[in-house]
C-alpha positions as CSV (number, residue, x, y, z in Angstrom):
1,X,14.5,10.1,0.4
2,X,10.7,10.1,0.6
3,X,9.0,8.4,3.5
4,X,7.3,5.4,2.4
5,X,3.6,6.9,3.4
6,X,4.9,10.1,1.6
7,X,4.7,8.0,-2.1
8,X,1.8,6.1,-1.0
9,X,-0.4,9.4,-0.9
10,X,0.9,10.4,-3.5
11,X,0.1,7.3,-5.6
12,X,-3.7,7.8,-3.7
13,X,-3.3,11.3,-4.6
14,X,-3.2,10.2,-8.5
15,X,-6.2,7.6,-8.3
16,X,-4.7,4.4,-6.7
17,X,-6.2,2.3,-4.5
18,X,-4.1,0.4,-1.7
19,X,-6.0,-2.6,-0.8
20,X,-4.7,-5.5,1.5
21,X,-4.5,-9.0,-0.8
22,X,-5.6,-12.3,1.9
23,X,-4.6,-14.0,-1.1
24,X,-0.9,-12.4,-1.6
25,X,-1.3,-10.9,2.6
26,X,0.2,-7.5,1.5
27,X,-0.6,-4.5,0.5
28,X,-1.1,-3.5,-2.9
29,X,-2.6,-1.2,-5.4
30,X,-6.0,-2.4,-7.7
31,X,-4.4,-1.6,-10.7
32,X,-1.7,-4.0,-10.5
33,X,-4.5,-6.9,-11.4
34,X,-3.5,-5.2,-15.0
35,X,0.2,-3.1,-14.4
36,X,3.0,-5.2,-12.4
37,X,5.2,-1.7,-12.9
38,X,4.4,-1.3,-9.3
39,X,4.6,-4.5,-7.2
40,X,8.1,-5.0,-6.2
41,X,7.3,-1.0,-4.6
42,X,4.0,-3.0,-2.5
43,X,5.3,-5.5,-2.0
44,X,8.7,-4.0,0.0
45,X,6.6,-1.3,1.5
46,X,5.1,-4.4,2.9
47,X,7.7,-6.6,4.0
48,X,9.5,-3.0,5.8
49,X,6.1,-2.3,7.8
50,X,5.4,-5.4,8.4
51,X,1.9,-5.1,6.6
52,X,1.0,-8.8,6.8
53,X,-3.0,-9.2,8.1
54,X,-5.3,-6.9,7.7
55,X,-5.4,-5.5,11.3
56,X,-1.8,-4.3,9.9
57,X,-2.8,-2.5,7.5
58,X,-5.6,-0.9,9.0
59,X,-3.2,0.2,11.6
60,X,-0.9,1.0,8.8
61,X,-3.4,3.4,7.5
62,X,-4.3,4.6,10.3
63,X,-1.2,5.9,12.2
64,X,0.0,7.7,7.9
65,X,-3.4,8.9,7.5
66,X,-3.6,6.8,4.3
67,X,-7.0,7.8,3.6
68,X,-9.1,9.3,0.8
69,X,-8.2,12.6,-1.3
């Protein structure tokens, strides 16, 4: 099974922007503003890794090298 960070890296390669939403307290795709098809996946990944603050989001991005591709 593909690891979650590999899925996120592939989304980045496809041009998706991964951000942290202060309002939703989770990481999300910028495209969720007009396309909610991946919302559940992002909610699940955020919950699984405990990403509920900008600090935790930054640490996750650095740990799994989710930089721009």
